[in-house]
BADREN-294394 format. One record per residue (C-alpha): residue number from 1; residue in one letter; x, y, z. Coordinates in nm, 2 decimals, padded with zeros to 4 digits. Layout:
BEGIN
{milum: NUM; padren: A; east: X; north: Y; up: Z}
...
//
This chain:
BEGIN
{milum: 1; padren: Q; east: 20.69; north: -03.32; up: 11.53}
{milum: 2; padren: V; east: 20.60; north: -03.25; up: 11.16}
{milum: 3; padren: Q; east: 20.78; north: -03.42; up: 10.92}
{milum: 4; padren: L; east: 20.84; north: -03.27; up: 10.55}
{milum: 5; padren: V; east: 20.98; north: -03.47; up: 10.27}
{milum: 6; padren: E; east: 21.07; north: -03.30; up: 09.95}
{milum: 7; padren: S; east: 21.12; north: -03.49; up: 09.60}
{milum: 8; padren: G; east: 21.14; north: -03.42; up: 09.26}
{milum: 9; padren: G; east: 21.47; north: -03.24; up: 09.21}
{milum: 10; padren: G; east: 21.71; north: -03.36; up: 08.95}
{milum: 11; padren: L; east: 21.91; north: -03.26; up: 08.66}
{milum: 12; padren: V; east: 21.74; north: -03.06; up: 08.36}
{milum: 13; padren: Q; east: 21.87; north: -02.84; up: 08.11}
{milum: 14; padren: A; east: 21.83; north: -02.48; up: 08.08}
{milum: 15; padren: G; east: 21.45; north: -02.36; up: 07.95}
{milum: 16; padren: G; east: 21.32; north: -02.70; up: 08.11}
{milum: 17; padren: S; east: 21.09; north: -02.74; up: 08.38}
{milum: 18; padren: L; east: 21.05; north: -02.95; up: 08.70}
{milum: 19; padren: R; east: 20.78; north: -03.02; up: 08.98}
{milum: 20; padren: L; east: 20.87; north: -03.05; up: 09.33}
{milum: 21; padren: S; east: 20.68; north: -03.22; up: 09.61}
{milum: 22; padren: C; east: 20.69; north: -03.19; up: 09.94}
{milum: 23; padren: V; east: 20.46; north: -03.42; up: 10.15}
{milum: 24; padren: A; east: 20.39; north: -03.33; up: 10.50}
{milum: 25; padren: S; east: 20.32; north: -03.59; up: 10.79}
{milum: 26; padren: E; east: 20.02; north: -03.41; up: 10.92}
{milum: 27; padren: S; east: 19.72; north: -03.20; up: 10.80}
{milum: 28; padren: I; east: 19.88; north: -02.88; up: 10.86}
{milum: 29; padren: F; east: 19.78; north: -02.64; up: 10.58}
{milum: 30; padren: S; east: 19.48; north: -02.49; up: 10.80}
{milum: 31; padren: I; east: 19.72; north: -02.38; up: 11.06}
{milum: 32; padren: N; east: 20.07; north: -02.30; up: 10.94}
{milum: 33; padren: V; east: 20.20; north: -02.13; up: 10.62}
{milum: 34; padren: M; east: 20.38; north: -02.34; up: 10.38}
{milum: 35; padren: A; east: 20.69; north: -02.25; up: 10.19}
{milum: 36; padren: W; east: 20.97; north: -02.31; up: 09.95}
{milum: 37; padren: Y; east: 21.34; north: -02.18; up: 10.00}
{milum: 38; padren: R; east: 21.63; north: -02.27; up: 09.84}
{milum: 39; padren: Q; east: 22.02; north: -02.22; up: 09.90}
{milum: 40; padren: A; east: 22.28; north: -02.24; up: 09.61}
{milum: 41; padren: P; east: 22.68; north: -02.31; up: 09.68}
{milum: 42; padren: G; east: 22.82; north: -02.05; up: 09.87}
{milum: 43; padren: K; east: 22.52; north: -01.85; up: 09.92}
{milum: 44; padren: Q; east: 22.26; north: -01.81; up: 10.19}
{milum: 45; padren: R; east: 21.93; north: -01.97; up: 10.20}
{milum: 46; padren: E; east: 21.65; north: -01.74; up: 10.01}
{milum: 47; padren: F; east: 21.28; north: -01.73; up: 10.00}
{milum: 48; padren: V; east: 21.12; north: -01.87; up: 09.67}
{milum: 49; padren: A; east: 20.75; north: -01.89; up: 09.75}
{milum: 50; padren: L; east: 20.48; north: -01.95; up: 09.99}
{milum: 51; padren: L; east: 20.12; north: -02.01; up: 10.06}
{milum: 52; padren: T; east: 19.89; north: -01.89; up: 10.30}
{milum: 53; padren: T; east: 19.66; north: -02.10; up: 10.50}
{milum: 54; padren: G; east: 19.40; north: -01.93; up: 10.32}
{milum: 55; padren: G; east: 19.56; north: -02.04; up: 09.98}
{milum: 56; padren: S; east: 19.74; north: -01.70; up: 09.88}
{milum: 57; padren: A; east: 20.06; north: -01.74; up: 09.73}
{milum: 58; padren: N; east: 20.34; north: -01.51; up: 09.74}
{milum: 59; padren: Y; east: 20.70; north: -01.51; up: 09.53}
{milum: 60; padren: A; east: 21.00; north: -01.38; up: 09.54}
{milum: 61; padren: D; east: 21.02; north: -01.09; up: 09.27}
{milum: 62; padren: S; east: 21.27; north: -01.24; up: 09.07}
{milum: 63; padren: L; east: 21.11; north: -01.57; up: 09.00}
{milum: 64; padren: R; east: 20.74; north: -01.45; up: 08.97}
{milum: 65; padren: G; east: 20.59; north: -01.57; up: 08.67}
{milum: 66; padren: R; east: 20.81; north: -01.85; up: 08.60}
{milum: 67; padren: F; east: 20.74; north: -02.04; up: 08.96}
{milum: 68; padren: T; east: 20.41; north: -02.16; up: 09.11}
{milum: 69; padren: I; east: 20.34; north: -02.29; up: 09.43}
{milum: 70; padren: S; east: 20.03; north: -02.49; up: 09.51}
{milum: 71; padren: R; east: 19.89; north: -02.76; up: 09.73}
{milum: 72; padren: D; east: 19.68; north: -03.07; up: 09.74}
{milum: 73; padren: N; east: 19.51; north: -03.09; up: 10.09}
{milum: 74; padren: A; east: 19.38; north: -03.46; up: 10.05}
{milum: 75; padren: K; east: 19.78; north: -03.54; up: 10.00}
{milum: 76; padren: N; east: 19.90; north: -03.29; up: 10.25}
{milum: 77; padren: T; east: 20.14; north: -03.21; up: 09.96}
{milum: 78; padren: V; east: 20.28; north: -02.86; up: 09.84}
{milum: 79; padren: Y; east: 20.41; north: -02.84; up: 09.49}
{milum: 80; padren: L; east: 20.67; north: -02.59; up: 09.32}
{milum: 81; padren: Q; east: 20.64; north: -02.60; up: 08.95}
{milum: 82; padren: M; east: 20.91; north: -02.45; up: 08.79}
{milum: 83; padren: N; east: 20.97; north: -02.37; up: 08.43}
{milum: 84; padren: N; east: 21.18; north: -02.19; up: 08.20}
{milum: 85; padren: L; east: 21.46; north: -02.31; up: 08.44}
{milum: 86; padren: K; east: 21.81; north: -02.11; up: 08.42}
{milum: 87; padren: P; east: 22.13; north: -02.22; up: 08.57}
{milum: 88; padren: E; east: 22.11; north: -01.98; up: 08.84}
{milum: 89; padren: D; east: 21.82; north: -02.18; up: 08.97}
{milum: 90; padren: T; east: 22.08; north: -02.44; up: 09.06}
{milum: 91; padren: A; east: 22.04; north: -02.50; up: 09.44}
{milum: 92; padren: V; east: 21.92; north: -02.73; up: 09.72}
{milum: 93; padren: Y; east: 21.54; north: -02.63; up: 09.76}
{milum: 94; padren: Y; east: 21.38; north: -02.69; up: 10.10}
{milum: 95; padren: C; east: 21.01; north: -02.73; up: 10.21}
{milum: 96; padren: N; east: 20.92; north: -02.51; up: 10.52}
{milum: 97; padren: T; east: 20.63; north: -02.49; up: 10.73}
{milum: 98; padren: A; east: 20.57; north: -02.21; up: 11.03}
{milum: 99; padren: G; east: 20.30; north: -02.10; up: 11.22}
{milum: 100; padren: P; east: 20.08; north: -02.20; up: 11.54}
{milum: 101; padren: I; east: 20.24; north: -02.56; up: 11.54}
{milum: 102; padren: G; east: 20.62; north: -02.48; up: 11.50}
{milum: 103; padren: T; east: 20.88; north: -02.45; up: 11.23}
{milum: 104; padren: Y; east: 21.00; north: -02.73; up: 11.06}
{milum: 105; padren: W; east: 21.25; north: -02.82; up: 10.75}
{milum: 106; padren: G; east: 21.26; north: -03.08; up: 10.50}
{milum: 107; padren: Q; east: 21.61; north: -03.24; up: 10.41}
{milum: 108; padren: G; east: 21.60; north: -03.08; up: 10.07}
{milum: 109; padren: T; east: 21.60; north: -03.18; up: 09.73}
{milum: 110; padren: Q; east: 21.90; north: -03.09; up: 09.47}
{milum: 111; padren: V; east: 21.81; north: -02.91; up: 09.13}
{milum: 112; padren: T; east: 22.09; north: -02.89; up: 08.89}
{milum: 113; padren: V; east: 22.03; north: -02.66; up: 08.59}
{milum: 114; padren: S; east: 22.27; north: -02.72; up: 08.33}
{milum: 115; padren: S; east: 22.35; north: -02.47; up: 08.01}
//
């Protein structure tokens, strides 16, 4: 069973930046896709960004240019750098992995952007 633990959320003013981290309990980046999702109050969970096993990144169209996903294989950690944050980015951000070893979710980390 893979465990994913997110951190780095918090309260930030509009225009600010945050970097979220997701630590995986095993070395899975060469096997499974890693991704970030978010869920705002009263809304469905939505895709934010993903990294393929080969290291290619894909983003939700509305977030491309402000958010960057990356990984550190040695630390089993995936990052989400979020710049120029807006109040509408307020949500719980979840780390996800999917692929041959299964699908797993982290517990989420709250990001709140004040105007």
